[in-house]
Structure formats: C-alpha cells, structure tokens
PDB file with SEQRES, HELIX, SHEET and CRYST1 records, atoms N, CA, C and O in Angstrom:
SEQRES   1 A   84  MET GLY THR ILE ILE ASN TYR LYS THR ALA PHE GLU ALA          
SEQRES   2 A   84  LYS LEU GLU SER ARG GLU ASP LEU ARG TYR LEU ALA LYS          
SEQRES   3 A   84  LEU VAL ARG LYS GLU LEU GLY ILE THR LEU ASP LYS LYS          
SEQRES   4 A   84  TYR VAL ASP ILE THR TRP ILE LEU GLU ARG LEU ALA ILE          
SEQRES   5 A   84  PHE ASP SER GLU TYR SER TYR GLU ILE VAL ASP ASP ASP          
SEQRES   6 A   84  GLN LEU ASP VAL GLY VAL GLN ALA GLN THR ASP ILE ILE          
SEQRES   7 A   84  LYS ASN THR ILE LEU TYR                                      
HELIX    1 AA1 ARG A   18  LEU A   32  1                                  15    
HELIX    2 AA2 ILE A   43  LEU A   50  1                                   8    
HELIX    3 AA3 ASP A   64  GLN A   66  5                                   3    
SHEET    1 AA1 3 SER A  58  GLU A  60  0                                        
SHEET    2 AA1 3 THR A  81  LEU A  83  1                                        
SHEET    3 AA1 3 GLN A  74  ASP A  76 -1                                        
CRYST1    1.000    1.000    1.000  90.00  90.00  90.00 P 1           1          
ATOM      1  N   MET A   1      60.382 106.153  75.755  1.00  0.00           N  
ATOM      2  CA  MET A   1      59.469 106.250  76.866  1.00  0.00           C  
ATOM      3  C   MET A   1      59.785 105.137  77.854  1.00  0.00           C  
ATOM      4  O   MET A   1      60.369 104.121  77.478  1.00  0.00           O  
ATOM      5  N   GLY A   2      59.406 105.320  79.107  1.00  0.00           N  
ATOM      6  CA  GLY A   2      59.682 104.348  80.154  1.00  0.00           C  
ATOM      7  C   GLY A   2      58.830 103.104  80.029  1.00  0.00           C  
ATOM      8  O   GLY A   2      57.937 103.017  79.186  1.00  0.00           O  
ATOM      9  N   THR A   3      59.121 102.156  80.876  1.00  0.00           N  
ATOM     10  CA  THR A   3      58.394 100.892  80.901  1.00  0.00           C  
ATOM     11  C   THR A   3      57.064 101.084  81.626  1.00  0.00           C  
ATOM     12  O   THR A   3      57.009 101.741  82.666  1.00  0.00           O  
ATOM     13  N   ILE A   4      56.020 100.524  81.088  1.00  0.00           N  
ATOM     14  CA  ILE A   4      54.706 100.591  81.721  1.00  0.00           C  
ATOM     15  C   ILE A   4      54.502  99.316  82.521  1.00  0.00           C  
ATOM     16  O   ILE A   4      54.569  98.209  81.987  1.00  0.00           O  
ATOM     17  N   ILE A   5      54.253  99.494  83.809  1.00  0.00           N  
ATOM     18  CA  ILE A   5      53.998  98.350  84.680  1.00  0.00           C  
ATOM     19  C   ILE A   5      52.518  98.382  85.038  1.00  0.00           C  
ATOM     20  O   ILE A   5      52.015  99.404  85.505  1.00  0.00           O  
ATOM     21  N   ASN A   6      51.834  97.301  84.828  1.00  0.00           N  
ATOM     22  CA  ASN A   6      50.413  97.243  85.084  1.00  0.00           C  
ATOM     23  C   ASN A   6      50.149  96.155  86.120  1.00  0.00           C  
ATOM     24  O   ASN A   6      50.406  94.979  85.865  1.00  0.00           O  
ATOM     25  N   TYR A   7      49.646  96.537  87.269  1.00  0.00           N  
ATOM     26  CA  TYR A   7      49.311  95.566  88.293  1.00  0.00           C  
ATOM     27  C   TYR A   7      48.201  96.143  89.167  1.00  0.00           C  
ATOM     28  O   TYR A   7      47.995  97.356  89.207  1.00  0.00           O  
ATOM     29  N   LYS A   8      47.507  95.278  89.850  1.00  0.00           N  
ATOM     30  CA  LYS A   8      46.407  95.704  90.709  1.00  0.00           C  
ATOM     31  C   LYS A   8      46.973  96.263  92.015  1.00  0.00           C  
ATOM     32  O   LYS A   8      47.919  95.719  92.584  1.00  0.00           O  
ATOM     33  N   THR A   9      46.383  97.343  92.466  1.00  0.00           N  
ATOM     34  CA  THR A   9      46.824  97.981  93.700  1.00  0.00           C  
ATOM     35  C   THR A   9      45.623  98.597  94.408  1.00  0.00           C  
ATOM     36  O   THR A   9      44.606  98.901  93.784  1.00  0.00           O  
ATOM     37  N   ALA A  10      45.752  98.771  95.684  1.00  0.00           N  
ATOM     38  CA  ALA A  10      44.677  99.395  96.454  1.00  0.00           C  
ATOM     39  C   ALA A  10      44.596 100.891  96.182  1.00  0.00           C  
ATOM     40  O   ALA A  10      43.640 101.546  96.595  1.00  0.00           O  
ATOM     41  N   PHE A  11      45.586 101.430  95.495  1.00  0.00           N  
ATOM     42  CA  PHE A  11      45.651 102.861  95.271  1.00  0.00           C  
ATOM     43  C   PHE A  11      45.265 103.256  93.850  1.00  0.00           C  
ATOM     44  O   PHE A  11      45.665 104.320  93.377  1.00  0.00           O  
ATOM     45  N   GLU A  12      44.506 102.427  93.172  1.00  0.00           N  
ATOM     46  CA  GLU A  12      44.075 102.756  91.818  1.00  0.00           C  
ATOM     47  C   GLU A  12      43.102 103.933  91.849  1.00  0.00           C  
ATOM     48  O   GLU A  12      42.229 104.024  92.712  1.00  0.00           O  
ATOM     49  N   ALA A  13      43.280 104.815  90.893  1.00  0.00           N  
ATOM     50  CA  ALA A  13      42.387 105.965  90.768  1.00  0.00           C  
ATOM     51  C   ALA A  13      41.380 105.695  89.657  1.00  0.00           C  
ATOM     52  O   ALA A  13      41.698 105.058  88.653  1.00  0.00           O  
ATOM     53  N   LYS A  14      40.181 106.182  89.849  1.00  0.00           N  
ATOM     54  CA  LYS A  14      39.177 105.998  88.807  1.00  0.00           C  
ATOM     55  C   LYS A  14      39.505 106.923  87.639  1.00  0.00           C  
ATOM     56  O   LYS A  14      40.148 107.958  87.818  1.00  0.00           O  
ATOM     57  N   LEU A  15      39.068 106.550  86.467  1.00  0.00           N  
ATOM     58  CA  LEU A  15      39.275 107.387  85.292  1.00  0.00           C  
ATOM     59  C   LEU A  15      38.496 108.689  85.442  1.00  0.00           C  
ATOM     60  O   LEU A  15      37.357 108.700  85.907  1.00  0.00           O  
ATOM     61  N   GLU A  16      39.127 109.769  85.043  1.00  0.00           N  
ATOM     62  CA  GLU A  16      38.486 111.087  85.100  1.00  0.00           C  
ATOM     63  C   GLU A  16      38.390 111.652  83.691  1.00  0.00           C  
ATOM     64  O   GLU A  16      39.227 111.361  82.836  1.00  0.00           O  
ATOM     65  N   SER A  17      37.382 112.448  83.460  1.00  0.00           N  
ATOM     66  CA  SER A  17      37.255 113.104  82.159  1.00  0.00           C  
ATOM     67  C   SER A  17      38.231 114.278  82.106  1.00  0.00           C  
ATOM     68  O   SER A  17      38.709 114.737  83.144  1.00  0.00           O  
ATOM     69  N   ARG A  18      38.526 114.762  80.908  1.00  0.00           N  
ATOM     70  CA  ARG A  18      39.396 115.932  80.766  1.00  0.00           C  
ATOM     71  C   ARG A  18      38.798 117.132  81.494  1.00  0.00           C  
ATOM     72  O   ARG A  18      39.511 117.930  82.100  1.00  0.00           O  
ATOM     73  N   GLU A  19      37.498 117.237  81.421  1.00  0.00           N  
ATOM     74  CA  GLU A  19      36.820 118.348  82.104  1.00  0.00           C  
ATOM     75  C   GLU A  19      37.059 118.277  83.615  1.00  0.00           C  
ATOM     76  O   GLU A  19      37.348 119.289  84.254  1.00  0.00           O  
ATOM     77  N   ASP A  20      36.934 117.067  84.179  1.00  0.00           N  
ATOM     78  CA  ASP A  20      37.177 116.886  85.618  1.00  0.00           C  
ATOM     79  C   ASP A  20      38.628 117.197  85.973  1.00  0.00           C  
ATOM     80  O   ASP A  20      38.894 117.831  86.994  1.00  0.00           O  
ATOM     81  N   LEU A  21      39.568 116.756  85.134  1.00  0.00           N  
ATOM     82  CA  LEU A  21      40.987 117.020  85.393  1.00  0.00           C  
ATOM     83  C   LEU A  21      41.295 118.511  85.322  1.00  0.00           C  
ATOM     84  O   LEU A  21      42.065 119.023  86.135  1.00  0.00           O  
ATOM     85  N   ARG A  22      40.709 119.201  84.373  1.00  0.00           N  
ATOM     86  CA  ARG A  22      40.903 120.660  84.275  1.00  0.00           C  
ATOM     87  C   ARG A  22      40.351 121.358  85.520  1.00  0.00           C  
ATOM     88  O   ARG A  22      40.961 122.292  86.041  1.00  0.00           O  
ATOM     89  N   TYR A  23      39.200 120.898  85.986  1.00  0.00           N  
ATOM     90  CA  TYR A  23      38.600 121.470  87.184  1.00  0.00           C  
ATOM     91  C   TYR A  23      39.521 121.250  88.395  1.00  0.00           C  
ATOM     92  O   TYR A  23      39.754 122.173  89.175  1.00  0.00           O  
ATOM     93  N   LEU A  24      40.035 120.039  88.544  1.00  0.00           N  
ATOM     94  CA  LEU A  24      40.941 119.743  89.659  1.00  0.00           C  
ATOM     95  C   LEU A  24      42.211 120.583  89.567  1.00  0.00           C  
ATOM     96  O   LEU A  24      42.712 121.070  90.580  1.00  0.00           O  
ATOM     97  N   ALA A  25      42.728 120.751  88.358  1.00  0.00           N  
ATOM     98  CA  ALA A  25      43.930 121.567  88.165  1.00  0.00           C  
ATOM     99  C   ALA A  25      43.663 123.008  88.586  1.00  0.00           C  
ATOM    100  O   ALA A  25      44.514 123.644  89.209  1.00  0.00           O  
ATOM    101  N   LYS A  26      42.483 123.523  88.247  1.00  0.00           N  
ATOM    102  CA  LYS A  26      42.132 124.881  88.652  1.00  0.00           C  
ATOM    103  C   LYS A  26      42.046 125.001  90.167  1.00  0.00           C  
ATOM    104  O   LYS A  26      42.479 126.002  90.738  1.00  0.00           O  
ATOM    105  N   LEU A  27      41.490 123.986  90.819  1.00  0.00           N  
ATOM    106  CA  LEU A  27      41.409 124.006  92.285  1.00  0.00           C  
ATOM    107  C   LEU A  27      42.803 124.021  92.912  1.00  0.00           C  
ATOM    108  O   LEU A  27      43.056 124.776  93.851  1.00  0.00           O  
ATOM    109  N   VAL A  28      43.705 123.189  92.393  1.00  0.00           N  
ATOM    110  CA  VAL A  28      45.068 123.138  92.924  1.00  0.00           C  
ATOM    111  C   VAL A  28      45.763 124.472  92.691  1.00  0.00           C  
ATOM    112  O   VAL A  28      46.418 124.999  93.590  1.00  0.00           O  
ATOM    113  N   ARG A  29      45.621 125.019  91.484  1.00  0.00           N  
ATOM    114  CA  ARG A  29      46.230 126.326  91.189  1.00  0.00           C  
ATOM    115  C   ARG A  29      45.704 127.403  92.150  1.00  0.00           C  
ATOM    116  O   ARG A  29      46.470 128.217  92.666  1.00  0.00           O  
ATOM    117  N   LYS A  30      44.405 127.392  92.375  1.00  0.00           N  
ATOM    118  CA  LYS A  30      43.812 128.385  93.271  1.00  0.00           C  
ATOM    119  C   LYS A  30      44.359 128.208  94.691  1.00  0.00           C  
ATOM    120  O   LYS A  30      44.728 129.185  95.344  1.00  0.00           O  
ATOM    121  N   GLU A  31      44.408 126.977  95.160  1.00  0.00           N  
ATOM    122  CA  GLU A  31      44.882 126.692  96.521  1.00  0.00           C  
ATOM    123  C   GLU A  31      46.340 127.108  96.701  1.00  0.00           C  
ATOM    124  O   GLU A  31      46.726 127.590  97.766  1.00  0.00           O  
ATOM    125  N   LEU A  32      47.147 126.920  95.656  1.00  0.00           N  
ATOM    126  CA  LEU A  32      48.572 127.254  95.735  1.00  0.00           C  
ATOM    127  C   LEU A  32      48.869 128.693  95.316  1.00  0.00           C  
ATOM    128  O   LEU A  32      50.018 129.131  95.363  1.00  0.00           O  
ATOM    129  N   GLY A  33      47.832 129.426  94.908  1.00  0.00           N  
ATOM    130  CA  GLY A  33      48.014 130.825  94.535  1.00  0.00           C  
ATOM    131  C   GLY A  33      48.664 131.013  93.173  1.00  0.00           C  
ATOM    132  O   GLY A  33      49.357 132.005  92.949  1.00  0.00           O  
ATOM    133  N   ILE A  34      48.448 130.076  92.265  1.00  0.00           N  
ATOM    134  CA  ILE A  34      49.003 130.165  90.912  1.00  0.00           C  
ATOM    135  C   ILE A  34      47.914 130.712  89.999  1.00  0.00           C  
ATOM    136  O   ILE A  34      46.819 130.154  89.935  1.00  0.00           O  
ATOM    137  N   THR A  35      48.205 131.793  89.298  1.00  0.00           N  
ATOM    138  CA  THR A  35      47.195 132.390  88.424  1.00  0.00           C  
ATOM    139  C   THR A  35      46.856 131.438  87.276  1.00  0.00           C  
ATOM    140  O   THR A  35      47.706 130.685  86.802  1.00  0.00           O  
ATOM    141  N   LEU A  36      45.617 131.489  86.849  1.00  0.00           N  
ATOM    142  CA  LEU A  36      45.136 130.583  85.806  1.00  0.00           C  
ATOM    143  C   LEU A  36      45.739 130.888  84.436  1.00  0.00           C  
ATOM    144  O   LEU A  36      45.768 130.016  83.568  1.00  0.00           O  
ATOM    145  N   ASP A  37      46.220 132.115  84.234  1.00  0.00           N  
ATOM    146  CA  ASP A  37      46.774 132.473  82.927  1.00  0.00           C  
ATOM    147  C   ASP A  37      48.237 132.073  82.772  1.00  0.00           C  
ATOM    148  O   ASP A  37      48.797 132.197  81.683  1.00  0.00           O  
ATOM    149  N   LYS A  38      48.862 131.595  83.842  1.00  0.00           N  
ATOM    150  CA  LYS A  38      50.259 131.185  83.786  1.00  0.00           C  
ATOM    151  C   LYS A  38      50.342 129.806  83.137  1.00  0.00           C  
ATOM    152  O   LYS A  38      49.794 128.833  83.655  1.00  0.00           O  
ATOM    153  N   LYS A  39      51.033 129.731  81.998  1.00  0.00           N  
ATOM    154  CA  LYS A  39      51.072 128.488  81.231  1.00  0.00           C  
ATOM    155  C   LYS A  39      51.988 127.435  81.870  1.00  0.00           C  
ATOM    156  O   LYS A  39      51.646 126.253  81.910  1.00  0.00           O  
ATOM    157  N   TYR A  40      53.140 127.864  82.361  1.00  0.00           N  
ATOM    158  CA  TYR A  40      54.103 126.935  82.967  1.00  0.00           C  
ATOM    159  C   TYR A  40      54.316 127.299  84.423  1.00  0.00           C  
ATOM    160  O   TYR A  40      54.279 128.474  84.789  1.00  0.00           O  
ATOM    161  N   VAL A  41      54.535 126.300  85.245  1.00  0.00           N  
ATOM    162  CA  VAL A  41      54.777 126.532  86.668  1.00  0.00           C  
ATOM    163  C   VAL A  41      56.050 125.800  87.087  1.00  0.00           C  
ATOM    164  O   VAL A  41      56.483 124.857  86.424  1.00  0.00           O  
ATOM    165  N   ASP A  42      56.639 126.244  88.188  1.00  0.00           N  
ATOM    166  CA  ASP A  42      57.848 125.621  88.729  1.00  0.00           C  
ATOM    167  C   ASP A  42      57.442 124.368  89.508  1.00  0.00           C  
ATOM    168  O   ASP A  42      56.936 124.465  90.626  1.00  0.00           O  
ATOM    169  N   ILE A  43      57.662 123.204  88.921  1.00  0.00           N  
ATOM    170  CA  ILE A  43      57.219 121.947  89.535  1.00  0.00           C  
ATOM    171  C   ILE A  43      57.905 121.686  90.870  1.00  0.00           C  
ATOM    172  O   ILE A  43      57.305 121.095  91.768  1.00  0.00           O  
ATOM    173  N   THR A  44      59.161 122.123  91.012  1.00  0.00           N  
ATOM    174  CA  THR A  44      59.859 121.947  92.288  1.00  0.00           C  
ATOM    175  C   THR A  44      59.148 122.728  93.386  1.00  0.00           C  
ATOM    176  O   THR A  44      58.969 122.225  94.495  1.00  0.00           O  
ATOM    177  N   TRP A  45      58.750 123.934  93.082  1.00  0.00           N  
ATOM    178  CA  TRP A  45      58.027 124.772  94.045  1.00  0.00           C  
ATOM    179  C   TRP A  45      56.728 124.082  94.468  1.00  0.00           C  
ATOM    180  O   TRP A  45      56.380 124.064  95.649  1.00  0.00           O  
ATOM    181  N   ILE A  46      56.023 123.519  93.496  1.00  0.00           N  
ATOM    182  CA  ILE A  46      54.761 122.840  93.797  1.00  0.00           C  
ATOM    183  C   ILE A  46      54.994 121.601  94.661  1.00  0.00           C  
ATOM    184  O   ILE A  46      54.284 121.391  95.644  1.00  0.00           O  
ATOM    185  N   LEU A  47      55.981 120.782  94.305  1.00  0.00           N  
ATOM    186  CA  LEU A  47      56.245 119.561  95.069  1.00  0.00           C  
ATOM    187  C   LEU A  47      56.646 119.866  96.502  1.00  0.00           C  
ATOM    188  O   LEU A  47      56.291 119.123  97.417  1.00  0.00           O  
ATOM    189  N   GLU A  48      57.380 120.950  96.706  1.00  0.00           N  
ATOM    190  CA  GLU A  48      57.754 121.325  98.062  1.00  0.00           C  
ATOM    191  C   GLU A  48      56.518 121.649  98.894  1.00  0.00           C  
ATOM    192  O   GLU A  48      56.474 121.331 100.082  1.00  0.00           O  
ATOM    193  N   ARG A  49      55.521 122.271  98.288  1.00  0.00           N  
ATOM    194  CA  ARG A  49      54.293 122.588  99.008  1.00  0.00           C  
ATOM    195  C   ARG A  49      53.407 121.352  99.195  1.00  0.00           C  
ATOM    196  O   ARG A  49      52.730 121.225 100.215  1.00  0.00           O  
ATOM    197  N   LEU A  50      53.410 120.455  98.230  1.00  0.00           N  
ATOM    198  CA  LEU A  50      52.601 119.239  98.351  1.00  0.00           C  
ATOM    199  C   LEU A  50      53.169 118.265  99.367  1.00  0.00           C  
ATOM    200  O   LEU A  50      52.445 117.396  99.854  1.00  0.00           O  
ATOM    201  N   ALA A  51      54.443 118.389  99.699  1.00  0.00           N  
ATOM    202  CA  ALA A  51      55.061 117.507 100.692  1.00  0.00           C  
ATOM    203  C   ALA A  51      54.358 117.617 102.045  1.00  0.00           C  
ATOM    204  O   ALA A  51      54.418 116.700 102.864  1.00  0.00           O  
ATOM    205  N   ILE A  52      53.699 118.737 102.265  1.00  0.00           N  
ATOM    206  CA  ILE A  52      52.941 118.924 103.500  1.00  0.00           C  
ATOM    207  C   ILE A  52      51.835 117.879 103.610  1.00  0.00           C  
ATOM    208  O   ILE A  52      51.510 117.424 104.707  1.00  0.00           O  
ATOM    209  N   PHE A  53      51.256 117.499 102.461  1.00  0.00           N  
ATOM    210  CA  PHE A  53      50.131 116.568 102.458  1.00  0.00           C  
ATOM    211  C   PHE A  53      50.562 115.110 102.583  1.00  0.00           C  
ATOM    212  O   PHE A  53      49.794 114.290 103.084  1.00  0.00           O  
ATOM    213  N   ASP A  54      51.764 114.769 102.143  1.00  0.00           N  
ATOM    214  CA  ASP A  54      52.226 113.389 102.199  1.00  0.00           C  
ATOM    215  C   ASP A  54      53.696 113.366 102.603  1.00  0.00           C  
ATOM    216  O   ASP A  54      54.584 113.323 101.752  1.00  0.00           O  
ATOM    217  N   SER A  55      53.938 113.396 103.899  1.00  0.00           N  
ATOM    218  CA  SER A  55      55.305 113.472 104.404  1.00  0.00           C  
ATOM    219  C   SER A  55      56.042 112.133 104.327  1.00  0.00           C  
ATOM    220  O   SER A  55      57.231 112.072 104.640  1.00  0.00           O  
ATOM    221  N   GLU A  56      55.360 111.063 103.917  1.00  0.00           N  
ATOM    222  CA  GLU A  56      56.026 109.770 103.801  1.00  0.00           C  
ATOM    223  C   GLU A  56      56.884 109.686 102.545  1.00  0.00           C  
ATOM    224  O   GLU A  56      57.767 108.832 102.461  1.00  0.00           O  
ATOM    225  N   TYR A  57      56.643 110.552 101.572  1.00  0.00           N  
ATOM    226  CA  TYR A  57      57.416 110.561 100.338  1.00  0.00           C  
ATOM    227  C   TYR A  57      58.445 111.670 100.375  1.00  0.00           C  
ATOM    228  O   TYR A  57      58.219 112.730 100.959  1.00  0.00           O  
ATOM    229  N   SER A  58      59.574 111.414  99.747  1.00  0.00           N  
ATOM    230  CA  SER A  58      60.571 112.463  99.582  1.00  0.00           C  
ATOM    231  C   SER A  58      60.800 112.667  98.090  1.00  0.00           C  
ATOM    232  O   SER A  58      60.539 111.772  97.286  1.00  0.00           O  
ATOM    233  N   TYR A  59      61.282 113.831  97.730  1.00  0.00           N  
ATOM    234  CA  TYR A  59      61.515 114.193  96.339  1.00  0.00           C  
ATOM    235  C   TYR A  59      62.996 114.473  96.163  1.00  0.00           C  
ATOM    236  O   TYR A  59      63.629 115.101  97.011  1.00  0.00           O  
ATOM    237  N   GLU A  60      63.532 114.006  95.068  1.00  0.00           N  
ATOM    238  CA  GLU A  60      64.954 114.199  94.801  1.00  0.00           C  
ATOM    239  C   GLU A  60      65.136 114.683  93.367  1.00  0.00           C  
ATOM    240  O   GLU A  60      64.656 114.051  92.425  1.00  0.00           O  
ATOM    241  N   ILE A  61      65.823 115.794  93.209  1.00  0.00           N  
ATOM    242  CA  ILE A  61      66.126 116.312  91.876  1.00  0.00           C  
ATOM    243  C   ILE A  61      67.413 115.633  91.411  1.00  0.00           C  
ATOM    244  O   ILE A  61      68.435 115.680  92.096  1.00  0.00           O  
ATOM    245  N   VAL A  62      67.349 115.002  90.239  1.00  0.00           N  
ATOM    246  CA  VAL A  62      68.509 114.277  89.712  1.00  0.00           C  
ATOM    247  C   VAL A  62      68.844 114.784  88.315  1.00  0.00           C  
ATOM    248  O   VAL A  62      68.005 115.386  87.644  1.00  0.00           O  
ATOM    249  N   ASP A  63      70.070 114.538  87.888  1.00  0.00           N  
ATOM    250  CA  ASP A  63      70.472 114.878  86.526  1.00  0.00           C  
ATOM    251  C   ASP A  63      69.719 114.008  85.536  1.00  0.00           C  
ATOM    252  O   ASP A  63      69.338 112.880  85.851  1.00  0.00           O  
ATOM    253  N   ASP A  64      69.506 114.533  84.339  1.00  0.00           N  
ATOM    254  CA  ASP A  64      68.771 113.802  83.302  1.00  0.00           C  
ATOM    255  C   ASP A  64      69.352 112.427  83.023  1.00  0.00           C  
ATOM    256  O   ASP A  64      68.607 111.497  82.713  1.00  0.00           O  
ATOM    257  N   ASP A  65      70.678 112.278  83.128  1.00  0.00           N  
ATOM    258  CA  ASP A  65      71.297 110.991  82.801  1.00  0.00           C  
ATOM    259  C   ASP A  65      71.010 109.913  83.844  1.00  0.00           C  
ATOM    260  O   ASP A  65      71.350 108.749  83.628  1.00  0.00           O  
ATOM    261  N   GLN A  66      70.392 110.274  84.968  1.00  0.00           N  
ATOM    262  CA  GLN A  66      70.019 109.285  85.974  1.00  0.00           C  
ATOM    263  C   GLN A  66      68.640 108.670  85.712  1.00  0.00           C  
ATOM    264  O   GLN A  66      68.241 107.705  86.365  1.00  0.00           O  
ATOM    265  N   LEU A  67      67.927 109.244  84.751  1.00  0.00           N  
ATOM    266  CA  LEU A  67      66.628 108.707  84.352  1.00  0.00           C  
ATOM    267  C   LEU A  67      66.733 108.172  82.932  1.00  0.00           C  
ATOM    268  O   LEU A  67      67.561 108.638  82.150  1.00  0.00           O  
ATOM    269  N   ASP A  68      65.909 107.209  82.600  1.00  0.00           N  
ATOM    270  CA  ASP A  68      65.889 106.665  81.245  1.00  0.00           C  
ATOM    271  C   ASP A  68      65.491 107.749  80.249  1.00  0.00           C  
ATOM    272  O   ASP A  68      64.811 108.711  80.603  1.00  0.00           O  
ATOM    273  N   VAL A  69      65.917 107.585  79.018  1.00  0.00           N  
ATOM    274  CA  VAL A  69      65.589 108.533  77.957  1.00  0.00           C  
ATOM    275  C   VAL A  69      64.067 108.655  77.831  1.00  0.00           C  
ATOM    276  O   VAL A  69      63.366 107.647  77.746  1.00  0.00           O  
ATOM    277  N   GLY A  70      63.568 109.866  77.821  1.00  0.00           N  
ATOM    278  CA  GLY A  70      62.134 110.113  77.684  1.00  0.00           C  
ATOM    279  C   GLY A  70      61.359 110.058  78.988  1.00  0.00           C  
ATOM    280  O   GLY A  70      60.160 110.334  79.001  1.00  0.00           O  
ATOM    281  N   VAL A  71      62.022 109.705  80.090  1.00  0.00           N  
ATOM    282  CA  VAL A  71      61.355 109.630  81.393  1.00  0.00           C  
ATOM    283  C   VAL A  71      61.595 110.940  82.131  1.00  0.00           C  
ATOM    284  O   VAL A  71      62.741 111.350  82.317  1.00  0.00           O  
ATOM    285  N   GLN A  72      60.524 111.592  82.548  1.00  0.00           N  
ATOM    286  CA  GLN A  72      60.650 112.884  83.226  1.00  0.00           C  
ATOM    287  C   GLN A  72      60.695 112.752  84.737  1.00  0.00           C  
ATOM    288  O   GLN A  72      61.211 113.634  85.424  1.00  0.00           O  
ATOM    289  N   ALA A  73      60.165 111.665  85.256  1.00  0.00           N  
ATOM    290  CA  ALA A  73      60.173 111.423  86.695  1.00  0.00           C  
ATOM    291  C   ALA A  73      59.990 109.931  86.934  1.00  0.00           C  
ATOM    292  O   ALA A  73      59.444 109.214  86.095  1.00  0.00           O  
ATOM    293  N   GLN A  74      60.452 109.480  88.086  1.00  0.00           N  
ATOM    294  CA  GLN A  74      60.358 108.061  88.396  1.00  0.00           C  
ATOM    295  C   GLN A  74      60.055 107.905  89.881  1.00  0.00           C  
ATOM    296  O   GLN A  74      60.668 108.571  90.715  1.00  0.00           O  
ATOM    297  N   THR A  75      59.120 107.036  90.211  1.00  0.00           N  
ATOM    298  CA  THR A  75      58.742 106.791  91.594  1.00  0.00           C  
ATOM    299  C   THR A  75      59.326 105.464  92.054  1.00  0.00           C  
ATOM    300  O   THR A  75      59.178 104.442  91.383  1.00  0.00           O  
ATOM    301  N   ASP A  76      59.987 105.487  93.199  1.00  0.00           N  
ATOM    302  CA  ASP A  76      60.519 104.274  93.813  1.00  0.00           C  
ATOM    303  C   ASP A  76      59.602 103.936  94.977  1.00  0.00           C  
ATOM    304  O   ASP A  76      59.673 104.571  96.029  1.00  0.00           O  
ATOM    305  N   ILE A  77      58.732 102.929  94.795  1.00  0.00           N  
ATOM    306  CA  ILE A  77      57.742 102.603  95.819  1.00  0.00           C  
ATOM    307  C   ILE A  77      58.354 101.890  97.021  1.00  0.00           C  
ATOM    308  O   ILE A  77      57.723 101.812  98.076  1.00  0.00           O  
ATOM    309  N   ILE A  78      59.573 101.369  96.878  1.00  0.00           N  
ATOM    310  CA  ILE A  78      60.253 100.726  98.002  1.00  0.00           C  
ATOM    311  C   ILE A  78      60.843 101.793  98.932  1.00  0.00           C  
ATOM    312  O   ILE A  78      60.705 101.706 100.152  1.00  0.00           O  
ATOM    313  N   LYS A  79      61.502 102.801  98.346  1.00  0.00           N  
ATOM    314  CA  LYS A  79      62.151 103.854  99.126  1.00  0.00           C  
ATOM    315  C   LYS A  79      61.254 105.064  99.365  1.00  0.00           C  
ATOM    316  O   LYS A  79      61.665 106.015 100.030  1.00  0.00           O  
ATOM    317  N   ASN A  80      60.026 105.037  98.827  1.00  0.00           N  
ATOM    318  CA  ASN A  80      59.098 106.173  98.918  1.00  0.00           C  
ATOM    319  C   ASN A  80      59.749 107.465  98.445  1.00  0.00           C  
ATOM    320  O   ASN A  80      59.676 108.496  99.114  1.00  0.00           O  
ATOM    321  N   THR A  81      60.383 107.393  97.289  1.00  0.00           N  
ATOM    322  CA  THR A  81      61.089 108.538  96.728  1.00  0.00           C  
ATOM    323  C   THR A  81      60.617 108.782  95.302  1.00  0.00           C  
ATOM    324  O   THR A  81      60.393 107.846  94.534  1.00  0.00           O  
ATOM    325  N   ILE A  82      60.472 110.043  94.967  1.00  0.00           N  
ATOM    326  CA  ILE A  82      60.162 110.424  93.599  1.00  0.00           C  
ATOM    327  C   ILE A  82      61.370 111.172  93.050  1.00  0.00           C  
ATOM    328  O   ILE A  82      61.785 112.195  93.594  1.00  0.00           O  
ATOM    329  N   LEU A  83      61.925 110.647  91.969  1.00  0.00           N  
ATOM    330  CA  LEU A  83      63.067 111.284  91.308  1.00  0.00           C  
ATOM    331  C   LEU A  83      62.540 112.085  90.146  1.00  0.00           C  
ATOM    332  O   LEU A  83      61.727 111.594  89.363  1.00  0.00           O  
ATOM    333  N   TYR A  84      62.994 113.314  90.028  1.00  0.00           N  
ATOM    334  CA  TYR A  84      62.604 114.128  88.878  1.00  0.00           C  
ATOM    335  C   TYR A  84      63.692 115.091  88.526  1.00  0.00           C  
ATOM    336  O   TYR A  84      63.549 115.865  87.580  1.00  0.00           O  
TER     337      TYR A  84                                                      
END                                                                             
C-alpha cells in the first residue's frame, strides 16, 4: 500500500457515515446516468465528465509500473495532476 501522509489542510472533509456515502454515490450515479444495478463503472468515463467541475486538475492514465505496488491512483498537488 502507498504511504499515508497526514497534515492539516483547508480542504479537509468531515467524516461521513456509510449511509451518507451510499446516498452521495447514488446521487452521482443518477446525475451521470449510471444505473444503480451496475456493479462496476468505467472510471475513465466518469473522470472525463467530472473534469467539467474542476478544470484546474488534469488526469493521466499511466502504466501500472509507474505507480507503487498496491497504489491505484496518485495525486500530484504541485502539478494538479491525478495519475491512475
């Protein structure tokens, strides 16, 4: 697994219950037109649509060997890039 970095930031999110997270996931699925019975979704498709909301970040698809073992995605806060 990747390294956990813990520091104070202005962008901290409050803890949410599982029920709240499920509700938010349903709202996002509904907004993006993803049926609730679909177990897996194309994350690239979703990120392309979410880019509309935050154009300051860019997304880059990289080979698995460019990420640490067990890391599925990595955010570079200096370059405003998310690697996945």
